[in-house]
C-alpha positions in Angstrom: 103.4 86.9 100.4 101.0 84.9 98.1 102.9 85.9 95.3 105.8 83.8 96.2 103.3 80.9 96.9 102.1 81.0 93.5 105.4 80.6 91.9 106.4 77.7 94.5 103.4 75.8 93.9 103.5 76.2 90.0 107.3 75.1 89.3 108.7 71.7 89.3 110.8 70.5 92.2 108.7 72.7 94.9 106.2 72.0 97.7 103.0 71.1 96.5 99.6 72.5 98.2 99.0 70.9 101.5 102.5 70.3 101.9 105.5 72.2 104.1 108.3 73.5 101.9 111.6 71.7 101.7 115.1 73.1 100.7 114.3 72.2 97.2 111.3 74.7 97.3 111.5 77.9 95.8 111.8 81.1 97.7 107.9 81.9 99.1 108.0 85.5 100.4 105.6 87.8 102.7 106.0 90.6 100.1 105.3 92.5 98.4 101.8 92.3 98.8 100.0 92.8 102.2 98.9 89.1 102.1 101.4 87.1 103.7 102.4 83.5 102.1 100.6 80.7 103.6 103.9 78.6 103.5 106.6 78.6 106.1 110.2 78.7 105.5 111.9 75.4 105.2 113.4 73.8 108.0 116.8 74.7 108.7 116.5 77.8 106.5 117.0 81.5 107.5 115.1 83.9 105.0 115.3 87.9 104.8 112.9 90.0 103.1 113.6 93.7 102.6 112.0 96.7 101.0 111.8 100.5 100.4 108.5 102.3 99.9 107.6 105.8 99.3 104.1 107.3 99.9 101.8 110.3 99.4 98.7 111.4 101.5 97.3 114.8 102.3 99.9 115.4 105.1 102.8 115.0 102.7 105.3 112.6 101.3 107.3 110.1 103.2 109.6 107.2 102.6 110.2 104.2 104.7 112.7 101.3 104.9 114.0 98.8 105.0 111.0 96.9 106.0 113.1 93.9 106.7 111.6 90.8 107.9 113.7 87.9 109.2 112.3 84.1 108.9 113.8 81.2 110.6 112.8 77.7 109.8 113.0 75.7 113.3 111.1 72.8 112.4 109.3 71.2 109.4 106.0 73.5 109.2 107.1 75.8 111.8 109.0 79.1 111.8 109.9 82.2 114.0 109.8 85.6 112.5 111.1 89.1 113.3 110.1 92.7 111.8 112.9 94.7 112.3 112.7 98.4 112.8 112.2 100.4 109.8 112.6 104.2 109.4 110.0 106.3 108.3 111.0 109.5 107.1 109.7 112.8 105.6 110.0 114.3 102.1 107.4 116.7 102.2 104.8 118.3 104.6 104.2 117.2 108.1 104.6 113.3 107.9 105.7 111.8 111.3 109.1 110.3 111.4 110.9 107.8 113.5 111.3 103.9 113.9 108.6 101.3 114.0 108.4 98.7 116.5 110.3 95.2 116.7 107.6 92.5 116.3 108.6 88.9 116.6 106.0 86.0 115.8 105.4 82.3 115.3 104.2 80.9 112.1 102.6 77.4 112.0 101.6 75.9 108.5 98.8 73.4 108.8 99.6 70.3 107.0 97.9 67.7 105.4 94.9 69.8 103.9 93.5 69.0 100.3 96.0 69.6 97.7 94.8 72.8 96.2 94.8 74.6 99.6 97.3 75.9 102.2 96.7 77.5 105.5 98.9 78.8 108.4 98.3 80.6 111.8 100.7 83.4 112.8 100.7 85.1 116.2 103.0 87.9 117.1 103.4 90.9 119.0 104.7 94.6 118.5 107.1 95.6 121.2 107.0 99.1 122.5 110.5 100.1 120.9 109.4 102.6 118.1 108.1 106.1 118.0 104.6 106.2 119.3 103.7 109.0 116.7 104.5 106.1 114.1 103.7 102.6 115.6 101.5 103.6 118.6 101.8 103.1 122.3 102.5 99.7 124.5 102.5 96.2 123.5 100.5 95.3 120.3 99.6 91.5 119.8 98.1 90.2 116.5 96.6 87.1 115.3 96.9 86.3 111.3 95.4 83.7 109.0 97.0 83.4 105.7 95.5 81.2 103.2 95.7 80.0 99.5 94.0 78.3 96.7 95.2 77.1 93.5 93.0 77.4 90.5 95.1 75.7 87.7 96.5 77.2 84.6 98.8 79.3 86.4 96.0 81.1 88.3 95.7 81.5 92.1 93.7 82.9 94.8 94.7 83.9 98.4 93.8 86.1 101.4 94.6 86.7 105.0 92.3 87.9 107.9 94.3 89.8 110.7 93.2 91.0 114.2 95.5 93.7 115.6 95.1 94.6 119.4 96.2 97.9 120.9 95.4 97.6 124.8 97.2 100.9 125.5 95.1 102.8 122.7 91.9 103.9 124.4 90.7 105.3 121.1 91.0 102.1 119.1 91.6 98.9 121.1 91.5 96.6 118.0 91.4 96.6 114.1 90.5 94.0 111.6 92.1 93.5 108.2 91.1 91.6 105.4 92.7 90.9 102.2 92.0 89.0 98.9 94.6 88.4 95.9 94.2 87.5 92.4 97.5 85.9 90.9 98.8 84.8 87.8 102.1 83.2 86.8 103.1 84.9 83.3 106.3 83.0 82.7 108.7 80.4 84.6 110.3 83.5 86.9 107.5 86.0 86.8 104.3 86.3 88.7 101.8 89.3 89.0 98.9 90.1 91.3 96.2 92.2 92.0 95.1 92.8 96.0 92.4 94.3 98.0 93.4 95.3 101.4 90.7 96.8 103.8 91.2 97.7 107.5 88.4 98.2 109.9 89.1 99.7 113.5 86.7 99.4 116.3 86.7 103.1 116.4 87.6 105.5 113.6 87.3 105.6 109.9 88.1 102.4 107.8 90.9 102.6 104.9 91.1 100.5 101.6 93.7 99.9 99.1 94.0 98.4 95.6 97.6 96.9 95.5 98.9 95.9 92.2 102.7 94.3 91.3 105.0 91.4 90.8 107.8 89.3 91.7 110.9 87.8 89.6 112.7 85.0 90.7 116.4 85.5 90.1 117.1 82.0 91.2 115.7 79.2 93.4 116.4 81.5 96.8 116.3 85.0 95.3 113.5 87.4 94.3 113.0 91.0 93.5 109.6 92.6 93.6 107.6 96.0 93.0 104.2 96.9 93.8 102.0 100.2 93.6 98.9 100.5 95.8 96.4 103.2 95.2 94.0 104.3 98.2 90.4 103.8 97.6 88.8 106.3 100.1 89.9 109.7 101.7 91.2 108.0 104.8 93.9 105.9 102.8 97.2 106.9 101.6 96.7 108.5 98.0 99.5 106.1 96.7 102.4 103.6 98.0 105.1 102.7 95.6 107.7 100.0 96.6 110.4 97.7 95.3 112.1 94.7 97.4 114.9 92.1 97.3 114.6 88.8 99.3 117.0 85.9 99.7 117.2 82.5 101.7 120.0 80.6 103.1 119.7 77.1 103.4 121.3 74.5 105.8 122.1 76.9 108.4 119.9 76.0 111.4 119.5 72.9 113.5 119.4 69.3 112.2 119.8 70.7 108.6 123.2 71.6 109.0 124.2 67.7 109.2 125.4 66.6 105.9 122.7 64.1 104.2 123.7 60.4 104.4 123.6 58.1 101.5 122.7 54.4 101.8 
């Protein structure tokens, strides 16, 4: 998420804009906003991000979790990520229930950009492992571009463009999603954001959300977060409320497991 990037960019001893994170960097997550962080996980690290949401719409109210994303830093500026299945449950009404797909992906952070900017490229595919009523049918590849820009004084902007493809869905083969975020670091540990999220399918009605929330750093590798999203048109959920917890383990993969040698 972009919120984690802002905290990482503005605190001492962490990766600067245009650089890929190191093990000394503070955690930067892909949640709780829809916009993912433009930073990868440090080389040799494993990061696990989890959340729980409750939502309401005309069909009823539901709950979903654990919304877990596993991120593996395989090399500098490169990570592999996996979205684990989440369960969607019904609280009231006729909300569909079941598990979401397993969705693996690869994320590459483009290094060497001008200092205020960061950009990554993500490619992944939803595997047909979940309930069709929840996730749809068939394989579902996507291509994503999260970006961020530091404005100074604790402020930052970020966003993301994603193209989702559903080859097996005759009614909607492709959906474009665009997001834009304004962020503010209000203390050494707390950062807040406001986000617009718009989804435009190749066929059918578009959706739009206003999402606000924040994240609090418990320490360099742990974060708790919260968010509230409100639908901006009749096709969107009325509301989504969520909380989450994320943590990172360093020095557990590849060459990063070897002890550092000092001259």
